[in-house]
Structures are given as structure tokens and as C-alpha cells.
C-alpha positions as CSV (number, residue, x, y, z in Angstrom):
1,M,77.0,125.7,146.4
2,K,74.1,123.6,145.5
3,R,75.2,119.9,144.0
4,K,74.1,119.3,140.4
5,L,75.3,115.8,140.5
6,P,75.9,112.6,142.8
7,I,78.3,112.8,145.2
8,S,80.3,109.9,144.0
9,V,81.1,112.1,140.6
10,Y,83.4,114.2,142.7
11,N,86.4,112.3,142.6
12,W,89.6,112.9,141.0
13,T,89.4,109.9,138.8
14,T,86.0,110.7,137.4
15,V,87.2,114.4,136.5
16,V,90.4,113.2,134.8
17,G,88.5,110.9,132.8
18,A,85.8,113.1,132.1
19,T,88.2,116.0,131.0
20,L,90.2,113.5,129.0
21,A,87.1,112.4,127.1
22,V,85.5,116.2,126.7
23,I,89.1,117.0,124.9
24,T,89.4,114.2,122.8
25,L,86.2,114.5,121.8
26,F,86.7,118.2,120.6
27,M,89.9,117.4,119.0
28,I,88.2,114.6,117.0
29,I,85.7,116.8,115.8
30,F,88.2,119.7,114.6
31,L,90.4,117.5,113.1
32,F,87.3,115.5,111.0
33,V,86.3,118.9,109.9
34,A,89.7,120.1,109.2
35,S,90.1,117.0,106.8
36,V,86.7,116.8,105.1
37,F,86.0,120.5,104.8
38,I,89.3,122.3,104.4
39,H,90.5,118.9,102.6
40,Q,93.9,119.0,104.8
41,G,94.6,115.4,105.5
42,S,97.0,112.5,104.7
43,S,97.0,108.7,105.7
44,Y,98.6,109.9,109.2
45,L,95.8,112.1,109.9
46,G,93.3,109.1,109.2
47,L,95.1,106.9,111.5
48,I,95.3,109.6,114.4
49,I,91.6,110.7,113.8
50,Y,89.7,106.9,113.8
51,I,92.3,105.0,115.3
52,V,94.1,106.9,118.0
53,L,92.0,109.5,119.6
54,P,89.1,107.0,119.7
55,A,91.2,104.8,122.0
56,F,92.1,107.8,124.5
57,L,87.9,108.7,124.1
58,V,87.1,105.4,125.4
59,A,89.6,105.3,128.1
60,G,88.2,108.7,129.2
61,L,84.9,107.4,129.4
62,V,85.8,104.1,131.5
63,L,87.5,105.9,133.7
64,I,84.4,107.7,134.7
65,P,82.4,105.0,136.0
66,I,85.4,103.6,137.6
67,G,85.7,106.8,139.9
68,M,82.5,106.8,141.1
69,F,82.6,103.2,142.2
70,L,85.3,103.6,144.0
71,K,84.5,106.7,145.6
72,T,81.4,105.2,146.6
73,R,83.1,101.8,148.3
74,R,85.7,104.5,149.4
75,D,82.9,106.5,151.2
76,R,80.9,103.5,152.6
77,K,83.8,101.6,154.0
78,T,82.7,98.2,153.0
79,P,84.0,95.2,151.0
80,H,83.3,94.7,147.3
81,D,80.7,91.9,147.7
82,E,78.7,93.9,150.7
83,L,78.2,97.0,148.3
84,D,74.6,98.1,147.7
85,W,73.5,98.4,144.2
86,P,73.0,101.7,142.7
87,V,69.8,103.5,143.3
88,V,68.4,106.1,140.6
89,D,65.7,108.2,141.9
90,L,64.8,110.3,139.1
91,N,62.6,112.5,141.9
92,K,66.3,113.4,143.3
93,E,67.6,116.7,141.1
94,T,71.2,115.1,141.6
95,H,70.2,111.7,140.3
96,R,67.9,113.3,137.2
97,N,70.8,115.6,136.2
98,A,73.0,112.3,136.1
99,F,70.6,110.2,134.4
100,I,70.0,113.0,131.4
101,I,73.7,113.7,130.9
102,F,74.3,109.7,131.1
103,S,71.4,108.9,128.7
104,T,72.2,111.9,126.3
105,G,76.2,111.2,126.5
106,T,75.7,107.5,125.6
107,T,73.4,108.3,122.5
108,I,75.3,110.8,121.5
109,F,78.8,108.1,122.0
110,L,76.9,105.6,120.2
111,L,76.1,108.1,117.0
112,L,79.8,108.9,116.9
113,S,81.1,105.7,118.1
114,A,78.8,104.1,114.7
115,I,80.0,106.9,112.2
116,G,83.8,106.6,113.6
117,S,83.5,102.6,113.3
118,Y,82.3,103.4,109.9
119,E,84.9,105.5,108.8
120,A,87.7,103.2,110.8
121,F,86.5,100.4,108.5
122,N,86.9,102.7,105.1
123,F,90.5,103.9,106.4
124,T,91.6,100.8,107.5
125,E,90.7,99.9,103.8
126,S,92.2,102.5,102.0
127,V,94.9,102.5,99.8
128,E,96.4,105.1,101.8
129,F,96.2,102.9,104.9
130,C,98.0,100.2,103.2
131,G,100.8,101.5,101.3
132,T,102.3,104.4,103.5
133,I,101.4,104.0,107.1
134,C,104.5,101.8,107.1
135,H,106.3,103.7,105.0
136,S,109.8,102.7,104.6
137,V,108.4,98.7,104.6
138,M,105.9,99.2,102.0
139,R,107.3,102.0,99.9
140,P,108.8,99.4,97.3
141,E,105.3,97.7,96.8
142,Y,103.1,100.7,97.1
143,T,105.7,102.6,94.4
144,A,105.4,99.1,92.3
145,Y,101.5,98.9,92.7
146,Q,100.8,102.9,91.5
147,H,102.8,102.0,88.0
148,S,100.9,98.6,87.5
149,S,97.7,97.8,85.3
150,H,95.5,97.8,88.6
151,A,96.4,101.0,90.2
152,K,92.9,101.8,90.4
153,V,92.0,98.7,92.2
154,R,92.0,98.7,95.8
155,C,95.0,96.8,97.9
156,V,91.8,95.0,99.6
157,E,90.1,94.1,96.7
158,C,93.2,91.5,95.7
159,H,94.4,91.1,99.3
160,V,91.1,90.5,101.7
161,G,88.3,90.1,98.9
162,E,84.6,89.7,100.1
163,G,83.3,88.2,103.3
164,A,84.1,88.5,107.1
165,D,86.2,85.7,107.7
166,W,88.9,86.5,105.2
167,Y,88.4,90.4,106.6
168,M,88.9,89.0,109.9
169,R,91.9,86.9,109.0
170,S,93.9,89.5,107.1
171,K,93.4,91.9,110.5
172,L,94.6,89.0,112.7
173,S,97.8,88.6,109.8
174,G,98.1,92.8,110.4
175,L,98.5,92.5,114.2
176,Y,101.6,90.6,113.9
177,Q,102.6,92.6,111.0
178,V,102.5,96.1,113.5
179,Y,105.0,93.9,115.6
180,S,106.8,93.0,113.2
181,V,107.5,96.5,111.9
182,T,107.3,98.3,115.6
183,F,109.9,95.8,116.4
184,H,112.2,95.6,113.1
185,K,111.3,91.9,112.6
186,F,110.7,91.7,109.6
187,P,113.5,90.1,106.8
188,T,114.5,91.9,103.6
189,P,113.3,91.6,101.2
190,I,109.6,90.4,102.2
191,P,108.9,87.4,101.3
192,T,105.8,86.9,99.0
193,P,103.3,85.0,101.1
194,V,102.4,82.3,98.2
195,Q,101.2,80.1,100.3
196,N,98.6,82.2,102.2
197,L,97.0,83.9,99.4
198,R,93.3,83.7,99.0
199,P,92.2,81.4,95.9
200,A,92.4,83.4,92.7
201,R,88.5,82.5,91.7
202,E,87.4,84.3,94.9
203,T,89.7,87.4,94.1
204,C,90.6,87.9,90.8
205,E,88.0,85.7,88.6
206,R,85.5,88.5,90.2
207,C,86.8,90.6,87.5
208,H,88.3,88.1,85.3
209,W,85.9,85.7,85.2
210,P,87.3,82.5,82.7
211,T,83.9,82.6,80.6
212,K,84.8,85.8,79.4
213,F,88.0,85.4,77.0
214,Y,89.2,87.3,74.1
215,G,91.3,86.5,70.8
216,Q,94.8,87.1,70.2
217,K,96.7,90.4,71.1
218,L,99.0,92.0,68.9
219,V,102.3,92.9,71.0
220,V,105.5,95.0,69.7
221,K,108.5,94.6,71.9
222,K,111.2,97.2,71.1
223,Y,115.0,96.4,72.6
224,F,118.4,98.1,72.7
225,L,121.5,96.4,72.4
226,A,124.5,97.0,73.8
227,D,126.8,98.5,71.3
228,E,128.0,101.9,70.4
229,Q,124.9,103.0,68.6
230,N,122.0,101.3,70.9
231,T,121.0,99.6,68.2
232,P,117.0,99.5,68.1
233,W,116.0,95.6,67.7
234,Q,111.8,95.5,67.3
235,V,110.1,91.9,67.6
236,N,106.3,92.2,66.6
237,M,104.1,89.0,67.5
238,A,100.7,87.9,68.0
239,V,100.1,86.8,71.3
240,K,97.6,83.8,72.0
241,I,96.2,85.0,74.9
242,G,93.1,83.3,73.3
243,P,92.1,81.2,70.6
244,S,92.6,82.7,67.0
245,H,89.0,83.8,67.3
246,S,87.1,85.0,70.7
247,A,84.1,82.5,69.4
248,S,86.2,79.3,70.3
249,G,86.4,80.1,73.6
250,L,89.1,78.6,75.8
251,K,89.9,75.6,73.5
252,E,93.3,77.0,72.3
253,G,95.6,79.4,73.3
254,I,97.3,80.8,76.8
255,H,94.2,81.1,78.7
256,W,93.3,77.1,78.1
257,H,95.0,76.3,81.2
258,I,92.0,77.7,83.0
259,N,89.3,76.0,81.0
260,P,86.9,74.6,83.1
261,D,87.0,71.5,81.4
262,V,90.6,70.6,82.1
263,A,92.4,70.7,85.3
264,I,96.4,71.5,85.7
265,E,98.0,70.0,88.8
266,Y,101.6,70.0,89.6
267,K,104.1,69.9,92.7
268,A,106.9,72.2,93.0
269,T,109.7,71.5,95.2
270,D,110.3,75.1,96.1
271,V,108.5,77.9,98.2
272,Q,108.7,80.3,94.9
273,R,107.0,77.4,92.8
274,Q,110.1,78.0,90.3
275,T,110.9,74.2,90.0
276,I,108.1,71.9,89.0
277,G,108.8,68.4,88.7
278,W,105.5,66.9,88.6
279,V,102.3,67.4,86.2
280,R,98.8,66.1,86.0
281,H,96.6,66.7,83.0
282,I,93.1,66.1,83.6
283,N,90.3,66.0,81.1
284,R,87.3,66.8,83.0
285,T,85.2,65.7,80.2
286,T,86.3,62.5,78.9
287,G,87.9,61.4,82.4
288,A,91.4,61.1,81.1
289,V,94.1,61.4,83.0
290,T,98.2,62.0,81.8
291,V,101.1,62.3,84.6
292,F,104.3,64.7,83.0
293,E,107.2,64.1,84.9
294,D,110.6,65.7,84.7
295,V,113.0,63.4,83.3
296,Q,116.3,65.4,84.2
297,N,115.4,66.6,87.7
298,P,112.6,63.9,88.9
299,I,111.1,64.6,92.6
300,E,112.4,61.5,94.8
301,K,109.7,58.8,95.9
302,K,110.3,59.6,99.7
303,Q,109.8,63.2,98.9
304,F,106.9,62.9,96.2
305,D,103.9,62.5,99.2
306,S,105.3,65.1,101.5
307,I,104.7,68.0,98.6
308,A,101.1,69.7,98.3
309,T,99.2,69.2,94.9
310,R,98.3,72.6,93.8
311,T,95.7,72.9,90.7
312,M,97.1,75.8,88.6
313,D,94.8,79.4,88.4
314,C,95.8,82.5,87.3
315,M,98.2,83.2,90.3
316,D,100.7,80.7,88.7
317,C,101.7,82.9,85.9
318,H,100.1,86.4,86.7
319,N,101.9,85.8,90.1
320,R,103.1,89.9,90.4
321,P,99.9,91.4,88.8
322,S,100.6,94.6,90.8
323,H,103.9,94.6,92.6
324,N,105.9,93.8,89.7
325,Y,109.6,95.0,89.9
326,M,111.2,94.7,86.3
327,P,114.3,93.9,85.5
328,P,116.9,96.4,84.2
329,Q,117.0,95.0,81.0
330,F,113.4,95.9,80.3
331,F,113.0,99.0,82.4
332,L,116.2,100.5,80.6
333,D,114.6,99.6,77.1
334,Q,111.2,101.0,77.8
335,A,113.0,104.5,79.3
336,M,114.6,104.5,76.0
337,A,111.9,103.7,73.7
338,A,109.8,106.3,75.6
339,G,112.8,108.7,74.6
340,Q,113.4,109.5,78.2
341,I,116.8,108.4,78.0
342,P,118.2,109.5,74.7
343,S,119.2,106.6,72.4
344,G,121.5,109.0,70.7
345,L,124.2,108.7,73.6
346,P,126.9,106.3,72.7
347,F,126.9,103.3,75.0
348,I,124.1,105.0,76.8
349,K,122.2,101.2,77.3
350,K,125.1,99.4,78.4
351,L,126.4,101.8,80.7
352,A,123.1,102.3,82.2
353,T,122.5,99.0,82.5
354,D,126.1,98.9,84.3
355,M,125.1,101.8,86.6
356,V,121.8,100.2,87.9
357,A,123.2,96.9,88.7
358,K,125.7,98.1,91.0
359,E,125.1,97.6,94.7
360,Y,123.9,100.7,96.6
361,G,123.3,101.2,100.2
362,T,120.4,103.9,99.7
363,T,118.1,105.1,97.3
364,D,119.8,108.2,97.4
365,S,123.2,107.0,97.1
366,A,122.1,105.0,93.9
367,L,120.5,108.3,92.1
368,A,123.5,110.5,93.2
369,G,125.9,107.2,91.7
370,I,123.9,107.0,88.9
371,R,124.0,110.6,87.9
372,N,127.7,110.8,89.0
373,G,129.2,107.5,87.0
374,V,127.3,108.6,83.7
375,D,128.7,112.1,84.0
376,E,132.3,110.7,84.4
377,F,132.1,108.3,81.4
378,Y,131.3,110.5,78.9
379,R,133.5,113.1,80.3
380,T,136.7,110.6,80.5
381,T,135.8,108.0,77.6
382,Y,133.7,110.6,75.0
383,P,135.0,114.4,76.2
384,Q,133.6,116.0,72.6
385,V,130.3,114.5,73.3
386,Y,130.0,115.6,76.6
387,E,131.4,119.2,75.6
388,K,128.1,119.3,73.1
389,N,125.4,117.4,74.7
390,R,125.9,118.1,78.7
391,S,122.4,119.1,79.1
392,L,121.7,115.7,77.4
393,I,123.8,113.7,79.8
394,S,122.6,115.2,82.6
395,T,118.9,114.3,81.6
396,A,120.3,111.1,81.1
397,G,121.6,110.2,84.6
398,V,118.5,111.7,85.8
399,Q,115.9,109.5,83.7
400,I,118.0,106.4,84.9
401,G,117.7,107.1,88.2
402,E,113.7,107.7,87.8
403,A,113.5,104.2,86.2
404,Y,115.9,102.6,88.9
405,G,114.0,104.2,91.7
406,K,110.3,102.4,90.5
407,N,112.1,99.1,90.4
408,I,114.8,99.0,93.0
409,F,114.8,100.1,96.6
410,P,118.1,99.4,98.5
411,E,116.8,99.9,101.3
412,M,114.6,96.8,101.8
413,K,116.7,94.8,99.5
414,V,113.8,95.0,96.7
415,K,114.4,94.1,93.0
416,W,113.8,91.9,90.1
417,S,115.8,88.8,91.2
418,A,113.9,88.8,94.9
419,Y,110.6,88.1,93.5
420,P,110.3,85.8,90.4
421,S,107.6,86.8,87.9
422,N,106.2,83.7,85.8
423,L,104.6,85.8,82.9
424,G,106.7,84.9,80.3
425,H,110.3,83.4,79.8
426,M,113.1,86.0,79.4
427,E,114.6,86.7,83.2
428,F,112.8,83.7,84.7
429,N,111.9,80.5,83.9
430,G,108.4,80.9,83.9
431,C,106.6,79.2,81.2
432,F,109.7,76.7,80.7
433,R,109.1,75.5,84.2
434,C,106.5,73.3,82.5
435,H,107.3,74.0,78.7
436,D,111.1,72.9,78.7
437,G,110.9,69.9,76.4
438,N,111.8,68.0,79.6
439,H,108.5,67.0,81.1
440,K,107.2,63.5,79.7
441,S,104.6,60.9,80.4
442,S,105.3,57.4,80.3
443,D,103.5,56.9,76.8
444,G,105.9,59.3,75.2
445,K,104.2,62.5,75.4
446,V,105.8,65.7,76.1
447,I,104.8,68.8,77.2
448,S,106.1,70.9,74.6
449,K,108.4,73.6,73.9
450,D,107.5,74.9,70.4
451,C,107.3,79.2,70.9
452,N,104.4,79.0,68.4
453,L,101.9,77.7,71.0
454,C,101.7,81.1,72.9
455,H,103.0,83.6,70.3
456,T,103.6,83.9,66.7
457,I,106.5,86.4,65.3
458,Y,105.1,88.0,62.4
459,A,108.3,90.9,62.2
460,Q,111.6,91.3,63.5
461,G,114.9,93.0,63.4
462,T,116.1,96.7,63.1
463,P,113.7,99.5,62.0
464,A,116.1,99.5,58.4
465,S,115.9,95.8,58.0
466,M,113.0,94.3,59.3
467,A,111.7,90.9,58.3
468,M,108.1,90.3,57.9
469,N,105.8,87.2,57.4
470,P,101.8,87.7,57.0
471,L,100.0,86.7,60.9
472,D,99.0,83.4,59.3
473,K,102.6,82.2,58.8
474,P,104.7,81.7,61.8
475,M,108.6,83.1,61.4
476,E,111.2,81.5,63.6
477,F,112.8,83.5,66.2
478,Q,116.0,85.6,64.9
479,H,118.2,86.3,68.1
480,P,119.6,89.8,67.7
481,V,123.3,88.6,68.2
482,D,124.3,85.8,66.2
483,I,124.5,82.7,68.4
484,G,123.8,79.8,65.9
485,D,121.1,77.2,67.3
486,A,122.4,77.9,71.0
487,W,118.6,79.6,71.6
488,K,117.2,76.2,70.9
489,E,119.0,74.0,72.7
490,S,118.8,75.9,76.5
491,V,116.2,78.0,77.9
492,C,116.3,81.8,77.7
493,T,117.5,82.5,81.6
494,T,120.6,80.4,80.5
495,C,122.2,83.8,79.3
496,H,119.5,86.0,80.3
497,T,119.4,87.2,83.8
498,G,117.4,90.7,83.8
499,L,121.3,92.5,83.0
500,N,121.8,91.3,79.7
501,P,121.1,93.9,76.9
């Protein structure tokens, strides 16, 4: 039979490589068509189409010339350094056929490579890739992200941002992450990489730029006490995220901290930046500088120079913008306010808090334990309520589990206490890291602890006895349980840990 290709093609290495490449190519085309036109796909299918199979395709293509080279060398029986360069003679049919196949195949391969590279890039930038490929590891972050205010913002918009340098940095970091997941080298819970995050001005400020500011925001907080009636307690306040009128810009309000005319610098003595012992305020207009030091816990002189000085930006308060794990006190109040957990059941708030505070080995055992615990409590403590409201009690057990499953993940040891949130001051010090009344300057100035700096309460109390004031007249905070003036003398976290109803 007349040969159609050069004799060097006829060897097992080249045949195996060509077979592997052809089969892999058809698999890629088939799966791509299935995912696009039949709409059958997942993050794992994308991983196979754009990353796994192309690796086999390239391996097959590489084997073809290797086999040809080894065949030629073996046939000529000459050392590698004496081997003549191959000669392409298009007047010969075998050479002509090989050239046509090579040039056509190369053109098709380059075209498919361009399309595949683009699709692979898009796939590795997708939310599904970030959140579901390493399912057990990323499930807490992915779940919290899906219920956050940034659920429609792709992960890479914040974690990578624009530019090739940060893209390459993220991919190189990803290689170590793949190694850690593969060989189970990651810690639980996974620490927040606060030291390696891209500056907020290059990510957050692409949407939330400092010159785009707003006035005050009216907020209604609804809580439920841990008594038998689950007494509702409501606080209505005006949160001063900006000035009293937006035309005033950033001259006052919470976002004054990122006023371009001001620089706030600080030194934190812990990795999570929860203990701030030194603050410097710089007025960029006048050049005035004021330094505040924590008089109760000052930074030692020998330690001072070794601590990095950080300029305050968005992430110093909004440090959990998309992956916030709410404490039980908050997520149970939310579920009760939404009517998901029936507030008519006696002691349901206290019971729910006790149930979710227990240590469980897995999410499945937690959900089962919560359902059984709620059922047993009413069956033994309130038998009459149990007989009349079995369906309601069953619903309560399920909904408490639902709220638990969005915020606590036993397998990864992830819960609110592992990731401090600085947005507020209830379960973590947040604002009180600086605004605790202990940070003082040498000339007697103090970083104020006054609640009215950030918000003004204009209504509070139970629905039946709500105390109200006009918006322009601040109302002193009233603690739901009478503790005298103790709340003025300490910070909220002295008592509130996220589990205190």
C-alpha cells in the first residue's frame, strides 16, 4: 500500500499521540456543545472542558513530533548532534500531505487554543469556579457571599481587580491553595488574609468612590428578648453615614474617616487589627497632626517601631463586606422578625440561642440536633403547647436550622467569633477599637465615645410602649434590661458575645 505520509510518522509514539489528540478534541467539542446548547453543565464540567482535557490534547500533540524525531534518529542510527535537519520537499506527495496536515492542523489548533484560552480565563474568573470547585473548603465563604449585598458582584472584582500584575499574583497564590486543598494543609477556620488584600481604593472605590456620598440613613432594628414572651424590642435610629445634608460632603458623619482632606493612621498590635493602641490624625489642609494613644494599654516603646503604620480605608470598618457570618443574636432576631421562626412559642428565642450555641461535628448533625432539641423541649416542658402546635414547633426547628446553616459551618470551624466584624460595636469592639474614651492626646484631646457621633436614636421600646423624639433631638439609649448606668461605663462586648439575647 502506498504511503501518504513520511515514514517517520509510522511509529507507536506518534500514533498514540495523534489518537490521544483526536479523541480529546472530539470530547472537548462534544462537551462544549452539550454545555452551550443543551444547557447541561456545572463548574466541574467547565474544569474538564477548559483545563483538564486541553492538557491531554497538548500532551498528545507533543507526542507526535517526539515520536517522529525518535523514529528518524533510530532509523539513521546516528548520534543526536550529527542528525541532519529534516528536509521538506513539497514535490514529494508524502511531504506535501504532511505539510498540508501540519499547517491545517496548526491553524485549527491555534484557533481553538485562542477560543479555549479565552473561555478558560472566563471560567477561572467565574463565581462558580471560586465558590464550588473546592466545595468543602469554600462552602462557608460561598454561602455567606450568596446572602450578602454583593451577591451580584463577581469574586474577582474584589479579590483580584484590574491589571495583569494582580491577576498573576492571584493565580500564583492559587497554586499554593490548590496544593493546600489537595493535601489537606489548610487551617480550620481559614484565616482572613488581611495583610495581602489589594488596597480598597483599587477595588471598593471603583463603585463606592469617596466623592459619591449620601446623607443620613434611617434604620430600624428589631430584637427579641430571652423571656417567655420573646418580647420584641425595637430601636429606630438615624445612622450618620454622611452629613445631615449630602451637599455638605464628607465634612461630618461616619465616612468622614475617608475624607480626602484627612488621613487617619493607626498601629494595631494583633493580626486581625482588633487592638489599636496608637492613632494619628492628619489634617491635610492645615498640616496639623494629633496623636492619640491608648492610656490603658499603650504600645511599648521597644515594640512601637516594629509595628506597621496603616492608613485607614474602607476595609478597616467594612472588613466583612461579602463574607459576614452573623452571630446567633442577630440571625435569630432576623428570622423571627421575618416570621420564619414563630415568636409565639414560649422561650423560643432563648431555646434557639441555646441550640445553635452547642458544638456539633457536622452540619447534618447540627440540623438534626436542633430539630430534636426543639421538639424535646416543648414536649417535656410545655406538653400542652406541644400538643396544640406540633406543626409550628416542627417549623421552628427547621427554620432555626436554616438560619444556622447560613452562618455556622462545623466542618470548617467557621462561625461569627472566628471572623471579627468591625461594622458596629455589639458583638465585636468595631468602632470602640478607637472610640472607647481611652485614646488621648498629649494636649488632653480624647477620641470620643459619644453614641451620637454615629447615630441618633429617635424611637425605642416595645411596640406597646414606644418612646419617641423628633429626629433633631437625640434620645439617650435605653437598655432593654435595667442595668443602670453600667452600659455607659463599659463597652457592649463586655456582656454581648453574639450569644446574649
